[in-house]
N, C-alpha and C positions, 0 to 999 in steps of 0.2 A: 567336376561337372562336365558332361558331354554336350557340346554345342553343335555337333555335326548336323543334327536334324532340325535345329531351330534357326529361324531367319534372324540374322544378326544385322541390325540397322547400322549403317556407317554414315557418319557426318564428316564430310571432307572439306578441309580448309586449305586453299592453295594461295600462292603468291610468293614474292621474293623476300629475302631476309630483311627484317625490320619493317615489315609492311603492316603489322598490327594483328597478325594471326593469334599470337600467344595471348595478347590482351583480350581479344574477343572471346577466345575459348575460356580464359579465366573467368570473365564476366558471365559467360553462359553457365559455367559450372557453379557459379554463386547464385544463380537464379532458381528460385524454388519452383517456378513454372516448368523448368526443364528437368529438374532433379526430383525424382520421386522414389528414391531408394534403389534404383538400378545399379548394378555393378558396372563400372565404366572403365574401358581400356583406352588410354591415350597413346597413340603411336606418334612419337616425336621424331621426325625425320630431319630436323636441323635444330641447332641450338643457337639462339641469338642472345642479345644482351638481357632481354627480359626473361625472367624465370617464373615458373608456376609457383603458386602458394597454396599447396594442398590443404593447409589448415583452414583456409577460407572457403573451401568447397562445401556445398550443402551436403552432398553424400560423401561420406568418408571412405566408402569402398570404391575408390578411384585409383587406378594403377597406371603408372607411366612406364612405357617401354621405349628405349632409345633404339632407333634404326640408323646406324651410322653410314652404311653404304647402300647404294641403290641395288646391288646384287643380293642384298639380304631380303629383298621383297619377293620371297617365294611363298607359295601356298603352304608349304610345310612349316616355314618359320612363322607365318601369320597365324596359322591354326594353333601352333604350339604356344604362342604368346597369349592367345585367347584362352586356351585350355588351362594354362598355368594359373590364371587369376579367376577363371570362371566368369568372365565379364559377359554382360547381356547386350552391350552395345559398344561401338568403337568410334572414337574421334581421331581423325588423322590430321596432324599438322604437317603438311607435305613440303618437301624441299623444292623450291622454285627452280632449281637447276636440273631436276629430274623430270623426264617425260611422264605424263600421266598413264600411258600405256603400261609402264613398269608396275604400276599398282593394279590397274583394271584387269590386266591379263593374268595376274597372279593371285587375285583375291580368292579365298575359298568359295566354293559354289553357293553356300548359303549366306554369304555376305551380300548385302544390297545397299547401294548408296541411296540414302533417303534424301539428303540435301548436299549441294556442293556450292561453296562460297569462294570467291576470289578476292583477295585483298591486295592493295597496292599503295605505296607512298606516292602521293600525287607529284611530289617534287622530283622523283627519280623515274616515274613510270614512262614518260615520253622517251627518255634516254634508253631505258631497257627496250622499249619497242623499236627504236631505231637500230640498236645494236644486236638484239637477240629476239628478233621478231618471231622466230619459230617457237621459242619458249613462251613468249607472251601469248601467242595465239593458242598454244596448247592449253594454257590455263583458262583462257576465256571461252573456248568453244563449247564447253558443257556446263559452265557455271550458271547457277540460277540467280545469283546476286553478285554484283561487282561493287566493292566498296573502295572508294578513293579517300584514304586518310590524309590528314594534314593539308586539306584543300585550302586555298587562299582566295580571297575575293577577286583578286586581279587575274586569276586563271580563267582560261577560255574553256568552258564545259564542252563546247562543240568538238574540240580536239580529242578529248577523251571519249566522247560519245561516238565519234566516227570509228575509232579504233575498236571499240567494243562491238559496234554494229557490223563491222566487217567480219567479225568472227561469229556473232550470234544476234538474232533479233529477239530472242526470248528472255535474255537476262534483264533483270531490273538493275538499275544503276543508282548508287547512293554516293553523295559527296559529304564527307564529314570534316568539319572545320575544327580548328584548335580550341574554339570556345564551346565545343560540344554540340554546335548546331549540326543538324543533318538535313540536307536537301536532296530530294529524289528527282531524278532526271525526268523531265516531262517534254523533251524535244520530240516532235513528231517525225516519223520517217515515212513520208509519202513515197509510194513506188514511182520510179522514173518513167512510167508508161501508164496509159489510160486503160484500165481493165474494162471500162464500160463502152469503149469504142467498138464499132462493128468489126474492125480488124485491129487487134492489139499489136501495135508496132514496137518491136523490141530493138532499140538502137544498138549499134556495135559495142558501145561502151557499157551496155546494161545487161549483157548476157549472163554474167556471173550472178548479179542480183536476182535476175529472173529465175535462173536455174535453182538457186537456193530457195526462193520463195515458192516455186511450184512444187518443190520437194517437201517443204514445210507444210504447205496447205494445198495439196493437189485438188481437193474437192472444189475449191472456188474457181478453178480453171476448167472444170468439166463443161464442155459445150462451147468454149471460147474459140474464136478463130485468131490465129497469131501469124505474124510475118517477121522473119528474122534471117540474118545471114548465117550460114552454117557450112560445115564440111560434111560431105556425104561419103560413107564407107560401105562397102559390101563385105559381109562376114558370114561364114558358113553356119555359125551357131544361131543366127537370127532366123525366126520362122519364115517360111516361104511366103512370098508376097510382101516382104518388108526389107528395109535397109536401115542403116544407122545414120543419124545426123547429130551434130553437136560441135562443140569447140573445146579446146583446152582451157582450163581455169587454174590460175595460181592463187591459192588461198592466202599464203603468208610469205613464201619464199620459193626460190627456184626448185628446191628439192621436192616440193610437194605438188608440182604441176601434174594434173591428171586430166584425162579426157572426160568430159561431162556429156554423156550421150542420151538420146531418146530413140525409141523405136518408131519408125515412120512406116505406115502401111500404105501400099499402092499396088494395084493389080499389075502395073508395068514396072515394078521395082527393079527388075533385071536390066531395064534400059538405062538406069542411072549409072554413070561411069564411076568407078571406084576412085576415091581420093580427089574429088572435085568440090569446088565451092559453088553454092547457089544461094539465091534469095528464095526462101521457101515460105509458102503460104499453106497452112494446114489447120484442121480443126482438132481440138484436143478432146479425147475421151479418157476419163479416169476409170480404168477397168483392169481386169486380170490379164496378165500377159506372161507367157512362158519365158520371154526374153528378160523379164524382171524377176521371175520366180515368185510372183504375187501381183498385187494391184499396183498400178503406176500410170503415169500420163502417157498414153499412146497417141501419136499424131496420125491423123488421117489426111493423106496428101490431097491438096487441091490444085496447086500449080507451083512451078519453080522457074527461075531464070538464072542462067549461068552468070557468074560474077567473079570479080577478083577478091582475094582474101582481104579481110579488114586490115587497116593500117597496123593495128596491134593484134596479131593472131592469137595471142594468149590473153584471155579475158581476166580481169582482176576486179577487186571491189573498190578500187580507188580511182 
């Protein structure tokens, strides 16, 4: 069967060893609501203590392919695995020690991730986060649902909630207890600034949160006036009558620090000295910009005052 011209749905299950991925996939493939006769390929990227029981699957046309090394995640190998069994969809039990880009950058063109779930053992998750933050963030950032297994009544949900929300505001969070109770996270995340104020004041410690929120939902900032501390840069690639403002943001670790910029329009843009810090007041327009290569939040300069850099020049989510 040639699958090259067909869209292949991919269901991605991430998390670390013994986090409950195998159990969840097993139960999914025993559910008649999910299984309606499609041929299914399971890409098994790590082997834990729990094993699959294919005899219990609703659809018997389910094939398991072991991927033992990260460098085996090539487009050629993935296409060959699919063609070999003629599967119509793919479930991936991903290795928690591998970065997700190894999969995303090498999936065949017609493979599309329909859903992505992240699983974690609540008893070891905080330790993983303390010691391997970059790997934890990598699994959280694009997940639609985060499931914390083996959760206990004495555990503080806020600890887990904050870690997830530092990576994504979109994922649902579920806590699964040993007695099979499941509680969904209902902790509200109010923004640390007042969007209804005449001038939205962005505190020094809130830049990372604001930058993520304005990129997630730029439309709600259209027409808003903001004031924040930022670094100003002059760059040749920026359209005439504009300069760059922003701050560096650290998402999870030192290695991923990046400058998070905005285009700021002003007829006297050339008068702004390069690499200086200011307190900027500007009105936001959500519009097309060549600087972004599409629509984005463009700042219209109102006024600025020279200032010292913030105490923590690199903004974080903590």
